[in-house]
N, CA, C and O atoms as a Maestro MAE file, in Angstrom:
{
 s_m_m2io_version
 :::
 2.0.0
}

f_m_ct {
 s_m_title
 :::
 protein
 m_atom[324] {
  # First column is atom index #
  i_m_mmod_type
  r_m_x_coord
  r_m_y_coord
  r_m_z_coord
  i_m_residue_number
  s_m_chain_name
  s_m_pdb_residue_name
  s_m_pdb_atom_name
  i_m_atomic_number
  :::
  1 25 2.946 -74.673 -73.968 1 A "MET " " N  " 7
  2 3 3.799 -74.031 -72.991 1 A "MET " " CA " 6
  3 2 4.540 -72.891 -73.674 1 A "MET " " C  " 6
  4 15 5.251 -73.107 -74.656 1 A "MET " " O  " 8
  5 25 4.372 -71.673 -73.154 2 A "SER " " N  " 7
  6 3 5.048 -70.525 -73.751 2 A "SER " " CA " 6
  7 2 6.443 -70.372 -73.147 2 A "SER " " C  " 6
  8 15 6.700 -70.793 -72.020 2 A "SER " " O  " 8
  9 25 7.314 -69.772 -73.909 3 A "SER " " N  " 7
  10 3 8.682 -69.565 -73.418 3 A "SER " " CA " 6
  11 2 8.925 -68.079 -73.193 3 A "SER " " C  " 6
  12 15 9.825 -67.486 -73.787 3 A "SER " " O  " 8
  13 25 8.112 -67.490 -72.330 4 A "THR " " N  " 7
  14 3 8.265 -66.075 -72.023 4 A "THR " " CA " 6
  15 2 9.105 -65.920 -70.758 4 A "THR " " C  " 6
  16 15 9.232 -66.844 -69.955 4 A "THR " " O  " 8
  17 25 9.664 -64.741 -70.609 5 A "ILE " " N  " 7
  18 3 10.484 -64.452 -69.443 5 A "ILE " " CA " 6
  19 2 9.789 -63.361 -68.642 5 A "ILE " " C  " 6
  20 15 9.370 -62.342 -69.191 5 A "ILE " " O  " 8
  21 25 9.675 -63.583 -67.354 6 A "ALA " " N  " 7
  22 3 9.049 -62.597 -66.481 6 A "ALA " " CA " 6
  23 2 10.115 -61.731 -65.835 6 A "ALA " " C  " 6
  24 15 11.193 -62.212 -65.486 6 A "ALA " " O  " 8
  25 25 9.813 -60.469 -65.683 7 A "VAL " " N  " 7
  26 3 10.720 -59.553 -65.006 7 A "VAL " " CA " 6
  27 2 10.297 -59.490 -63.544 7 A "VAL " " C  " 6
  28 15 9.150 -59.170 -63.231 7 A "VAL " " O  " 8
  29 25 11.222 -59.797 -62.666 8 A "VAL " " N  " 7
  30 3 10.927 -59.818 -61.236 8 A "VAL " " CA " 6
  31 2 11.629 -58.639 -60.579 8 A "VAL " " C  " 6
  32 15 12.859 -58.593 -60.556 8 A "VAL " " O  " 8
  33 25 10.876 -57.693 -60.050 9 A "PRO " " N  " 7
  34 3 11.521 -56.535 -59.425 9 A "PRO " " CA " 6
  35 2 12.239 -56.874 -58.125 9 A "PRO " " C  " 6
  36 15 12.949 -56.028 -57.582 9 A "PRO " " O  " 8
  37 25 12.075 -58.083 -57.619 10 A "LEU " " N  " 7
  38 3 12.750 -58.479 -56.390 10 A "LEU " " CA " 6
  39 2 14.153 -58.998 -56.648 10 A "LEU " " C  " 6
  40 15 14.809 -59.475 -55.722 10 A "LEU " " O  " 8
  41 25 14.632 -58.916 -57.886 11 A "GLY " " N  " 7
  42 3 15.951 -59.461 -58.219 11 A "GLY " " CA " 6
  43 2 17.066 -58.863 -57.389 11 A "GLY " " C  " 6
  44 15 17.858 -59.602 -56.804 11 A "GLY " " O  " 8
  45 25 17.148 -57.574 -57.324 12 A "MET " " N  " 7
  46 3 18.227 -56.946 -56.545 12 A "MET " " CA " 6
  47 2 18.036 -57.139 -55.047 12 A "MET " " C  " 6
  48 15 19.011 -57.450 -54.364 12 A "MET " " O  " 8
  49 25 16.825 -56.972 -54.492 13 A "PRO " " N  " 7
  50 3 16.705 -57.232 -53.051 13 A "PRO " " CA " 6
  51 2 17.056 -58.671 -52.669 13 A "PRO " " C  " 6
  52 15 17.494 -58.916 -51.545 13 A "PRO " " O  " 8
  53 25 16.871 -59.625 -53.584 14 A "LEU " " N  " 7
  54 3 17.259 -60.987 -53.253 14 A "LEU " " CA " 6
  55 2 18.770 -61.156 -53.293 14 A "LEU " " C  " 6
  56 15 19.312 -61.997 -52.576 14 A "LEU " " O  " 8
  57 25 19.462 -60.372 -54.119 15 A "ILE " " N  " 7
  58 3 20.920 -60.445 -54.172 15 A "ILE " " CA " 6
  59 2 21.525 -59.649 -53.021 15 A "ILE " " C  " 6
  60 15 22.409 -60.145 -52.323 15 A "ILE " " O  " 8
  61 25 21.063 -58.438 -52.823 16 A "VAL " " N  " 7
  62 3 21.552 -57.592 -51.732 16 A "VAL " " CA " 6
  63 2 20.347 -57.117 -50.947 16 A "VAL " " C  " 6
  64 15 19.743 -56.093 -51.267 16 A "VAL " " O  " 8
  65 25 20.009 -57.863 -49.927 17 A "GLY " " N  " 7
  66 3 18.856 -57.528 -49.108 17 A "GLY " " CA " 6
  67 2 19.265 -57.071 -47.721 17 A "GLY " " C  " 6
  68 15 20.430 -56.754 -47.480 17 A "GLY " " O  " 8
  69 25 18.311 -57.038 -46.820 18 A "PRO " " N  " 7
  70 3 18.584 -56.576 -45.460 18 A "PRO " " CA " 6
  71 2 19.615 -57.440 -44.721 18 A "PRO " " C  " 6
  72 15 20.398 -56.932 -43.918 18 A "PRO " " O  " 8
  73 25 19.605 -58.732 -44.998 19 A "GLY " " N  " 7
  74 3 20.577 -59.609 -44.344 19 A "GLY " " CA " 6
  75 2 22.002 -59.288 -44.750 19 A "GLY " " C  " 6
  76 15 22.913 -59.297 -43.922 19 A "GLY " " O  " 8
  77 25 22.187 -59.005 -46.028 20 A "VAL " " N  " 7
  78 3 23.526 -58.662 -46.523 20 A "VAL " " CA " 6
  79 2 23.972 -57.320 -45.947 20 A "VAL " " C  " 6
  80 15 25.129 -57.157 -45.560 20 A "VAL " " O  " 8
  81 25 23.063 -56.377 -45.894 21 A "LEU " " N  " 7
  82 3 23.423 -55.064 -45.359 21 A "LEU " " CA " 6
  83 2 23.778 -55.146 -43.877 21 A "LEU " " C  " 6
  84 15 24.738 -54.514 -43.438 21 A "LEU " " O  " 8
  85 25 23.024 -55.909 -43.111 22 A "THR " " N  " 7
  86 3 23.318 -56.084 -41.689 22 A "THR " " CA " 6
  87 2 24.643 -56.803 -41.492 22 A "THR " " C  " 6
  88 15 25.448 -56.408 -40.649 22 A "THR " " O  " 8
  89 25 24.872 -57.859 -42.268 23 A "THR " " N  " 7
  90 3 26.125 -58.595 -42.172 23 A "THR " " CA " 6
  91 2 27.303 -57.715 -42.532 23 A "THR " " C  " 6
  92 15 28.352 -57.788 -41.893 23 A "THR " " O  " 8
  93 25 27.140 -56.879 -43.552 24 A "THR " " N  " 7
  94 3 28.209 -55.976 -43.958 24 A "THR " " CA " 6
  95 2 28.564 -55.015 -42.828 24 A "THR " " C  " 6
  96 15 29.742 -54.772 -42.568 24 A "THR " " O  " 8
  97 25 27.558 -54.471 -42.161 25 A "LEU " " N  " 7
  98 3 27.832 -53.562 -41.052 25 A "LEU " " CA " 6
  99 2 28.567 -54.275 -39.921 25 A "LEU " " C  " 6
  100 15 29.484 -53.711 -39.323 25 A "LEU " " O  " 8
  101 25 28.168 -55.511 -39.628 26 A "LEU " " N  " 7
  102 3 28.834 -56.263 -38.566 26 A "LEU " " CA " 6
  103 2 30.270 -56.630 -38.936 26 A "LEU " " C  " 6
  104 15 31.165 -56.562 -38.094 26 A "LEU " " O  " 8
  105 25 30.494 -57.019 -40.197 27 A "VAL " " N  " 7
  106 3 31.836 -57.395 -40.632 27 A "VAL " " CA " 6
  107 2 32.753 -56.177 -40.638 27 A "VAL " " C  " 6
  108 15 33.932 -56.296 -40.304 27 A "VAL " " O  " 8
  109 25 32.236 -55.013 -41.010 28 A "VAL " " N  " 7
  110 3 33.051 -53.796 -40.974 28 A "VAL " " CA " 6
  111 2 33.512 -53.522 -39.548 28 A "VAL " " C  " 6
  112 15 34.666 -53.155 -39.330 28 A "VAL " " O  " 8
  113 25 32.629 -53.696 -38.585 29 A "GLN " " N  " 7
  114 3 32.993 -53.454 -37.190 29 A "GLN " " CA " 6
  115 2 34.021 -54.469 -36.692 29 A "GLN " " C  " 6
  116 15 34.920 -54.115 -35.929 29 A "GLN " " O  " 8
  117 25 33.896 -55.722 -37.117 30 A "GLN " " N  " 7
  118 3 34.772 -56.771 -36.606 30 A "GLN " " CA " 6
  119 2 36.073 -56.913 -37.387 30 A "GLN " " C  " 6
  120 15 37.122 -57.157 -36.789 30 A "GLN " " O  " 8
  121 25 36.027 -56.764 -38.717 31 A "GLN " " N  " 7
  122 3 37.192 -57.050 -39.550 31 A "GLN " " CA " 6
  123 2 37.807 -55.823 -40.197 31 A "GLN " " C  " 6
  124 15 38.969 -55.857 -40.603 31 A "GLN " " O  " 8
  125 25 37.065 -54.765 -40.297 32 A "GLY " " N  " 7
  126 3 37.582 -53.557 -40.937 32 A "GLY " " CA " 6
  127 2 37.120 -53.444 -42.377 32 A "GLY " " C  " 6
  128 15 36.517 -54.362 -42.934 32 A "GLY " " O  " 8
  129 25 37.420 -52.294 -42.965 33 A "TYR " " N  " 7
  130 3 36.944 -51.998 -44.309 33 A "TYR " " CA " 6
  131 2 37.631 -52.821 -45.397 33 A "TYR " " C  " 6
  132 15 36.996 -53.186 -46.387 33 A "TYR " " O  " 8
  133 25 38.908 -53.115 -45.227 34 A "LEU " " N  " 7
  134 3 39.641 -53.826 -46.271 34 A "LEU " " CA " 6
  135 2 39.065 -55.215 -46.515 34 A "LEU " " C  " 6
  136 15 38.787 -55.575 -47.659 34 A "LEU " " O  " 8
  137 25 38.881 -56.002 -45.452 35 A "TRP " " N  " 7
  138 3 38.344 -57.360 -45.614 35 A "TRP " " CA " 6
  139 2 36.884 -57.340 -46.063 35 A "TRP " " C  " 6
  140 15 36.448 -58.204 -46.822 35 A "TRP " " O  " 8
  141 25 36.144 -56.355 -45.591 36 A "THR " " N  " 7
  142 3 34.748 -56.245 -46.011 36 A "THR " " CA " 6
  143 2 34.661 -55.919 -47.494 36 A "THR " " C  " 6
  144 15 33.848 -56.505 -48.209 36 A "THR " " O  " 8
  145 25 35.478 -55.002 -47.959 37 A "LEU " " N  " 7
  146 3 35.489 -54.651 -49.374 37 A "LEU " " CA " 6
  147 2 35.950 -55.834 -50.222 37 A "LEU " " C  " 6
  148 15 35.403 -56.080 -51.297 37 A "LEU " " O  " 8
  149 25 36.955 -56.568 -49.739 38 A "ALA " " N  " 7
  150 3 37.429 -57.747 -50.470 38 A "ALA " " CA " 6
  151 2 36.326 -58.796 -50.581 38 A "ALA " " C  " 6
  152 15 36.132 -59.379 -51.648 38 A "ALA " " O  " 8
  153 25 35.609 -59.038 -49.495 39 A "ALA " " N  " 7
  154 3 34.511 -60.003 -49.522 39 A "ALA " " CA " 6
  155 2 33.404 -59.543 -50.455 39 A "ALA " " C  " 6
  156 15 32.818 -60.355 -51.171 39 A "ALA " " O  " 8
  157 25 33.113 -58.255 -50.452 40 A "LEU " " N  " 7
  158 3 32.086 -57.711 -51.342 40 A "LEU " " CA " 6
  159 2 32.474 -57.903 -52.802 40 A "LEU " " C  " 6
  160 15 31.643 -58.300 -53.619 40 A "LEU " " O  " 8
  161 25 33.726 -57.624 -53.132 41 A "VAL " " N  " 7
  162 3 34.189 -57.768 -54.512 41 A "VAL " " CA " 6
  163 2 34.125 -59.233 -54.949 41 A "VAL " " C  " 6
  164 15 33.685 -59.523 -56.061 41 A "VAL " " O  " 8
  165 25 34.558 -60.156 -54.090 42 A "VAL " " N  " 7
  166 3 34.514 -61.581 -54.429 42 A "VAL " " CA " 6
  167 2 33.073 -62.042 -54.635 42 A "VAL " " C  " 6
  168 15 32.781 -62.754 -55.596 42 A "VAL " " O  " 8
  169 25 32.181 -61.645 -53.746 43 A "ASN " " N  " 7
  170 3 30.778 -62.050 -53.873 43 A "ASN " " CA " 6
  171 2 30.123 -61.468 -55.115 43 A "ASN " " C  " 6
  172 15 29.352 -62.153 -55.786 43 A "ASN " " O  " 8
  173 25 30.418 -60.219 -55.426 44 A "MET " " N  " 7
  174 3 29.848 -59.625 -56.632 44 A "MET " " CA " 6
  175 2 30.408 -60.288 -57.888 44 A "MET " " C  " 6
  176 15 29.703 -60.404 -58.890 44 A "MET " " O  " 8
  177 25 31.660 -60.721 -57.845 45 A "ALA " " N  " 7
  178 3 32.237 -61.448 -58.980 45 A "ALA " " CA " 6
  179 2 31.534 -62.790 -59.168 45 A "ALA " " C  " 6
  180 15 31.292 -63.207 -60.301 45 A "ALA " " O  " 8
  181 25 31.207 -63.464 -58.076 46 A "ILE " " N  " 7
  182 3 30.475 -64.738 -58.162 46 A "ILE " " CA " 6
  183 2 29.085 -64.502 -58.751 46 A "ILE " " C  " 6
  184 15 28.656 -65.238 -59.639 46 A "ILE " " O  " 8
  185 25 28.382 -63.482 -58.263 47 A "VAL " " N  " 7
  186 3 27.043 -63.178 -58.787 47 A "VAL " " CA " 6
  187 2 27.126 -62.827 -60.270 47 A "VAL " " C  " 6
  188 15 26.303 -63.286 -61.062 47 A "VAL " " O  " 8
  189 25 28.105 -62.023 -60.647 48 A "TYR " " N  " 7
  190 3 28.282 -61.658 -62.054 48 A "TYR " " CA " 6
  191 2 28.536 -62.904 -62.898 48 A "TYR " " C  " 6
  192 15 27.962 -63.051 -63.977 48 A "TYR " " O  " 8
  193 25 29.390 -63.798 -62.414 49 A "GLY " " N  " 7
  194 3 29.695 -65.019 -63.161 49 A "GLY " " CA " 6
  195 2 28.474 -65.900 -63.356 49 A "GLY " " C  " 6
  196 15 28.260 -66.446 -64.439 49 A "GLY " " O  " 8
  197 25 27.679 -66.036 -62.314 50 A "VAL " " N  " 7
  198 3 26.469 -66.866 -62.419 50 A "VAL " " CA " 6
  199 2 25.461 -66.229 -63.366 50 A "VAL " " C  " 6
  200 15 24.897 -66.912 -64.221 50 A "VAL " " O  " 8
  201 25 25.231 -64.932 -63.224 51 A "LEU " " N  " 7
  202 3 24.270 -64.271 -64.111 51 A "LEU " " CA " 6
  203 2 24.765 -64.239 -65.552 51 A "LEU " " C  " 6
  204 15 23.973 -64.370 -66.486 51 A "LEU " " O  " 8
  205 25 26.072 -64.066 -65.734 52 A "ARG " " N  " 7
  206 3 26.641 -64.025 -67.088 52 A "ARG " " CA " 6
  207 2 26.543 -65.380 -67.777 52 A "ARG " " C  " 6
  208 15 26.349 -65.448 -68.991 52 A "ARG " " O  " 8
  209 25 26.675 -66.452 -67.013 53 A "SER " " N  " 7
  210 3 26.638 -67.792 -67.609 53 A "SER " " CA " 6
  211 2 25.271 -68.458 -67.453 53 A "SER " " C  " 6
  212 15 25.171 -69.684 -67.507 53 A "SER " " O  " 8
  213 25 24.228 -67.666 -67.262 54 A "SER " " N  " 7
  214 3 22.904 -68.242 -67.055 54 A "SER " " CA " 6
  215 2 22.399 -69.024 -68.268 54 A "SER " " C  " 6
  216 15 21.680 -70.010 -68.111 54 A "SER " " O  " 8
  217 25 22.770 -68.592 -69.473 55 A "ASP " " N  " 7
  218 3 22.365 -69.361 -70.658 55 A "ASP " " CA " 6
  219 2 22.974 -70.757 -70.640 55 A "ASP " " C  " 6
  220 15 22.288 -71.737 -70.930 55 A "ASP " " O  " 8
  221 25 24.242 -70.851 -70.306 56 A "ALA " " N  " 7
  222 3 24.901 -72.160 -70.237 56 A "ALA " " CA " 6
  223 2 24.315 -73.004 -69.117 56 A "ALA " " C  " 6
  224 15 24.155 -74.215 -69.274 56 A "ALA " " O  " 8
  225 25 23.995 -72.385 -67.993 57 A "ILE " " N  " 7
  226 3 23.389 -73.120 -66.879 57 A "ILE " " CA " 6
  227 2 22.024 -73.656 -67.289 57 A "ILE " " C  " 6
  228 15 21.680 -74.792 -66.964 57 A "ILE " " O  " 8
  229 25 21.245 -72.847 -67.999 58 A "MET " " N  " 7
  230 3 19.920 -73.296 -68.455 58 A "MET " " CA " 6
  231 2 20.026 -74.451 -69.434 58 A "MET " " C  " 6
  232 15 19.177 -75.343 -69.425 58 A "MET " " O  " 8
  233 25 21.051 -74.456 -70.279 59 A "LYS " " N  " 7
  234 3 21.230 -75.569 -71.204 59 A "LYS " " CA " 6
  235 2 21.543 -76.863 -70.461 59 A "LYS " " C  " 6
  236 15 21.138 -77.943 -70.892 59 A "LYS " " O  " 8
  237 25 22.263 -76.756 -69.343 60 A "VAL " " N  " 7
  238 3 22.629 -77.943 -68.568 60 A "VAL " " CA " 6
  239 2 21.441 -78.463 -67.765 60 A "VAL " " C  " 6
  240 15 21.143 -79.657 -67.804 60 A "VAL " " O  " 8
  241 25 20.758 -77.575 -67.033 61 A "VAL " " N  " 7
  242 3 19.684 -78.038 -66.153 61 A "VAL " " CA " 6
  243 2 18.366 -78.261 -66.878 61 A "VAL " " C  " 6
  244 15 17.581 -79.118 -66.474 61 A "VAL " " O  " 8
  245 25 18.111 -77.515 -67.929 62 A "GLY " " N  " 7
  246 3 16.875 -77.682 -68.690 62 A "GLY " " CA " 6
  247 2 15.716 -76.907 -68.100 62 A "GLY " " C  " 6
  248 15 15.780 -76.446 -66.960 62 A "GLY " " O  " 8
  249 25 14.650 -76.765 -68.886 63 A "PRO " " N  " 7
  250 3 13.512 -75.960 -68.441 63 A "PRO " " CA " 6
  251 2 12.722 -76.601 -67.296 63 A "PRO " " C  " 6
  252 15 12.114 -75.891 -66.495 63 A "PRO " " O  " 8
  253 25 12.726 -77.928 -67.213 64 A "GLY " " N  " 7
  254 3 11.981 -78.589 -66.136 64 A "GLY " " CA " 6
  255 2 12.564 -78.292 -64.769 64 A "GLY " " C  " 6
  256 15 11.834 -77.972 -63.830 64 A "GLY " " O  " 8
  257 25 13.866 -78.396 -64.659 65 A "VAL " " N  " 7
  258 3 14.534 -78.117 -63.382 65 A "VAL " " CA " 6
  259 2 14.414 -76.632 -63.044 65 A "VAL " " C  " 6
  260 15 14.231 -76.267 -61.882 65 A "VAL " " O  " 8
  261 25 14.516 -75.787 -64.054 66 A "ALA " " N  " 7
  262 3 14.365 -74.349 -63.825 66 A "ALA " " CA " 6
  263 2 12.963 -74.022 -63.315 66 A "ALA " " C  " 6
  264 15 12.806 -73.204 -62.408 66 A "ALA " " O  " 8
  265 25 11.957 -74.653 -63.889 67 A "ALA " " N  " 7
  266 3 10.574 -74.426 -63.440 67 A "ALA " " CA " 6
  267 2 10.380 -74.931 -62.007 67 A "ALA " " C  " 6
  268 15 9.709 -74.285 -61.203 67 A "ALA " " O  " 8
  269 25 10.969 -76.087 -61.693 68 A "ALA " " N  " 7
  270 3 10.863 -76.622 -60.331 68 A "ALA " " CA " 6
  271 2 11.565 -75.703 -59.332 68 A "ALA " " C  " 6
  272 15 11.045 -75.457 -58.244 68 A "ALA " " O  " 8
  273 25 12.735 -75.201 -59.694 69 A "ALA " " N  " 7
  274 3 13.458 -74.277 -58.814 69 A "ALA " " CA " 6
  275 2 12.668 -72.987 -58.612 69 A "ALA " " C  " 6
  276 15 12.673 -72.421 -57.519 69 A "ALA " " O  " 8
  277 25 11.992 -72.524 -59.654 70 A "ALA " " N  " 7
  278 3 11.171 -71.323 -59.534 70 A "ALA " " CA " 6
  279 2 9.998 -71.557 -58.587 70 A "ALA " " C  " 6
  280 15 9.646 -70.675 -57.805 70 A "ALA " " O  " 8
  281 25 9.396 -72.735 -58.655 71 A "LYS " " N  " 7
  282 3 8.285 -73.059 -57.743 71 A "LYS " " CA " 6
  283 2 8.767 -73.098 -56.297 71 A "LYS " " C  " 6
  284 15 8.091 -72.593 -55.401 71 A "LYS " " O  " 8
  285 25 9.937 -73.699 -56.069 72 A "ILE " " N  " 7
  286 3 10.482 -73.763 -54.712 72 A "ILE " " CA " 6
  287 2 10.817 -72.368 -54.211 72 A "ILE " " C  " 6
  288 15 10.536 -72.044 -53.057 72 A "ILE " " O  " 8
  289 25 11.414 -71.536 -55.058 73 A "ALA " " N  " 7
  290 3 11.723 -70.162 -54.662 73 A "ALA " " CA " 6
  291 2 10.459 -69.382 -54.342 73 A "ALA " " C  " 6
  292 15 10.456 -68.564 -53.423 73 A "ALA " " O  " 8
  293 25 9.382 -69.623 -55.088 74 A "SER " " N  " 7
  294 3 8.123 -68.924 -54.793 74 A "SER " " CA " 6
  295 2 7.539 -69.359 -53.453 74 A "SER " " C  " 6
  296 15 6.881 -68.574 -52.770 74 A "SER " " O  " 8
  297 25 7.785 -70.625 -53.079 75 A "LEU " " N  " 7
  298 3 7.342 -71.076 -51.753 75 A "LEU " " CA " 6
  299 2 8.090 -70.325 -50.654 75 A "LEU " " C  " 6
  300 15 7.493 -69.924 -49.654 75 A "LEU " " O  " 8
  301 25 9.410 -70.133 -50.843 76 A "PHE " " N  " 7
  302 3 10.178 -69.387 -49.850 76 A "PHE " " CA " 6
  303 2 9.689 -67.948 -49.760 76 A "PHE " " C  " 6
  304 15 9.575 -67.397 -48.665 76 A "PHE " " O  " 8
  305 25 9.400 -67.336 -50.903 77 A "LEU " " N  " 7
  306 3 8.920 -65.957 -50.887 77 A "LEU " " CA " 6
  307 2 7.542 -65.858 -50.267 77 A "LEU " " C  " 6
  308 15 7.245 -64.876 -49.587 77 A "LEU " " O  " 8
  309 25 6.689 -66.854 -50.486 78 A "ALA " " N  " 7
  310 3 5.349 -66.845 -49.896 78 A "ALA " " CA " 6
  311 2 5.432 -67.030 -48.383 78 A "ALA " " C  " 6
  312 15 4.611 -66.492 -47.640 78 A "ALA " " O  " 8
  313 25 6.424 -67.791 -47.932 79 A "ALA " " N  " 7
  314 3 6.574 -68.024 -46.492 79 A "ALA " " CA " 6
  315 2 7.025 -66.763 -45.765 79 A "ALA " " C  " 6
  316 15 6.760 -66.603 -44.573 79 A "ALA " " O  " 8
  317 25 7.700 -65.876 -46.472 80 A "ILE " " N  " 7
  318 3 8.182 -64.631 -45.851 80 A "ILE " " CA " 6
  319 2 7.032 -63.686 -45.581 80 A "ILE " " C  " 6
  320 15 7.057 -62.950 -44.595 80 A "ILE " " O  " 8
  321 25 6.024 -63.692 -46.440 81 A "GLU " " N  " 7
  322 3 4.891 -62.761 -46.283 81 A "GLU " " CA " 6
  323 2 4.133 -63.069 -45.072 81 A "GLU " " C  " 6
  324 15 3.147 -62.395 -44.773 81 A "GLU " " O  " 8
  :::
 }
 m_bond[323] {
  # First column is bond index #
  i_m_from
  i_m_to
  i_m_order
  :::
  1 1 2 1
  2 2 3 1
  3 3 4 2
  4 3 5 1
  5 5 6 1
  6 6 7 1
  7 7 8 2
  8 7 9 1
  9 9 10 1
  10 10 11 1
  11 11 12 2
  12 11 13 1
  13 13 14 1
  14 14 15 1
  15 15 16 2
  16 15 17 1
  17 17 18 1
  18 18 19 1
  19 19 20 2
  20 19 21 1
  21 21 22 1
  22 22 23 1
  23 23 24 2
  24 23 25 1
  25 25 26 1
  26 26 27 1
  27 27 28 2
  28 27 29 1
  29 29 30 1
  30 30 31 1
  31 31 32 2
  32 31 33 1
  33 33 34 1
  34 34 35 1
  35 35 36 2
  36 35 37 1
  37 37 38 1
  38 38 39 1
  39 39 40 2
  40 39 41 1
  41 41 42 1
  42 42 43 1
  43 43 44 2
  44 43 45 1
  45 45 46 1
  46 46 47 1
  47 47 48 2
  48 47 49 1
  49 49 50 1
  50 50 51 1
  51 51 52 2
  52 51 53 1
  53 53 54 1
  54 54 55 1
  55 55 56 2
  56 55 57 1
  57 57 58 1
  58 58 59 1
  59 59 60 2
  60 59 61 1
  61 61 62 1
  62 62 63 1
  63 63 64 2
  64 63 65 1
  65 65 66 1
  66 66 67 1
  67 67 68 2
  68 67 69 1
  69 69 70 1
  70 70 71 1
  71 71 72 2
  72 71 73 1
  73 73 74 1
  74 74 75 1
  75 75 76 2
  76 75 77 1
  77 77 78 1
  78 78 79 1
  79 79 80 2
  80 79 81 1
  81 81 82 1
  82 82 83 1
  83 83 84 2
  84 83 85 1
  85 85 86 1
  86 86 87 1
  87 87 88 2
  88 87 89 1
  89 89 90 1
  90 90 91 1
  91 91 92 2
  92 91 93 1
  93 93 94 1
  94 94 95 1
  95 95 96 2
  96 95 97 1
  97 97 98 1
  98 98 99 1
  99 99 100 2
  100 99 101 1
  101 101 102 1
  102 102 103 1
  103 103 104 2
  104 103 105 1
  105 105 106 1
  106 106 107 1
  107 107 108 2
  108 107 109 1
  109 109 110 1
  110 110 111 1
  111 111 112 2
  112 111 113 1
  113 113 114 1
  114 114 115 1
  115 115 116 2
  116 115 117 1
  117 117 118 1
  118 118 119 1
  119 119 120 2
  120 119 121 1
  121 121 122 1
  122 122 123 1
  123 123 124 2
  124 123 125 1
  125 125 126 1
  126 126 127 1
  127 127 128 2
  128 127 129 1
  129 129 130 1
  130 130 131 1
  131 131 132 2
  132 131 133 1
  133 133 134 1
  134 134 135 1
  135 135 136 2
  136 135 137 1
  137 137 138 1
  138 138 139 1
  139 139 140 2
  140 139 141 1
  141 141 142 1
  142 142 143 1
  143 143 144 2
  144 143 145 1
  145 145 146 1
  146 146 147 1
  147 147 148 2
  148 147 149 1
  149 149 150 1
  150 150 151 1
  151 151 152 2
  152 151 153 1
  153 153 154 1
  154 154 155 1
  155 155 156 2
  156 155 157 1
  157 157 158 1
  158 158 159 1
  159 159 160 2
  160 159 161 1
  161 161 162 1
  162 162 163 1
  163 163 164 2
  164 163 165 1
  165 165 166 1
  166 166 167 1
  167 167 168 2
  168 167 169 1
  169 169 170 1
  170 170 171 1
  171 171 172 2
  172 171 173 1
  173 173 174 1
  174 174 175 1
  175 175 176 2
  176 175 177 1
  177 177 178 1
  178 178 179 1
  179 179 180 2
  180 179 181 1
  181 181 182 1
  182 182 183 1
  183 183 184 2
  184 183 185 1
  185 185 186 1
  186 186 187 1
  187 187 188 2
  188 187 189 1
  189 189 190 1
  190 190 191 1
  191 191 192 2
  192 191 193 1
  193 193 194 1
  194 194 195 1
  195 195 196 2
  196 195 197 1
  197 197 198 1
  198 198 199 1
  199 199 200 2
  200 199 201 1
  201 201 202 1
  202 202 203 1
  203 203 204 2
  204 203 205 1
  205 205 206 1
  206 206 207 1
  207 207 208 2
  208 207 209 1
  209 209 210 1
  210 210 211 1
  211 211 212 2
  212 211 213 1
  213 213 214 1
  214 214 215 1
  215 215 216 2
  216 215 217 1
  217 217 218 1
  218 218 219 1
  219 219 220 2
  220 219 221 1
  221 221 222 1
  222 222 223 1
  223 223 224 2
  224 223 225 1
  225 225 226 1
  226 226 227 1
  227 227 228 2
  228 227 229 1
  229 229 230 1
  230 230 231 1
  231 231 232 2
  232 231 233 1
  233 233 234 1
  234 234 235 1
  235 235 236 2
  236 235 237 1
  237 237 238 1
  238 238 239 1
  239 239 240 2
  240 239 241 1
  241 241 242 1
  242 242 243 1
  243 243 244 2
  244 243 245 1
  245 245 246 1
  246 246 247 1
  247 247 248 2
  248 247 249 1
  249 249 250 1
  250 250 251 1
  251 251 252 2
  252 251 253 1
  253 253 254 1
  254 254 255 1
  255 255 256 2
  256 255 257 1
  257 257 258 1
  258 258 259 1
  259 259 260 2
  260 259 261 1
  261 261 262 1
  262 262 263 1
  263 263 264 2
  264 263 265 1
  265 265 266 1
  266 266 267 1
  267 267 268 2
  268 267 269 1
  269 269 270 1
  270 270 271 1
  271 271 272 2
  272 271 273 1
  273 273 274 1
  274 274 275 1
  275 275 276 2
  276 275 277 1
  277 277 278 1
  278 278 279 1
  279 279 280 2
  280 279 281 1
  281 281 282 1
  282 282 283 1
  283 283 284 2
  284 283 285 1
  285 285 286 1
  286 286 287 1
  287 287 288 2
  288 287 289 1
  289 289 290 1
  290 290 291 1
  291 291 292 2
  292 291 293 1
  293 293 294 1
  294 294 295 1
  295 295 296 2
  296 295 297 1
  297 297 298 1
  298 298 299 1
  299 299 300 2
  300 299 301 1
  301 301 302 1
  302 302 303 1
  303 303 304 2
  304 303 305 1
  305 305 306 1
  306 306 307 1
  307 307 308 2
  308 307 309 1
  309 309 310 1
  310 310 311 1
  311 311 312 2
  312 311 313 1
  313 313 314 1
  314 314 315 1
  315 315 316 2
  316 315 317 1
  317 317 318 1
  318 318 319 1
  319 319 320 2
  320 319 321 1
  321 321 322 1
  322 322 323 1
  323 323 324 2
  :::
 }
}
């Protein structure tokens, strides 16, 4: 079993995709720019925290769980096509 890392160009669209953009437009109309910007900053801080601590998360869950999660995520992506 090799321990290589694959680069997935879908990384950013999965973080900020069409659903997020549509929701942002709707929230701006309903709540205004201040609350929308606050929500965006909080969500980006959460994403940054998770990506920054990915090494620690991998140590906790292990390669088996990571591989299983990757297989499940690939099923979701295959279902979208």
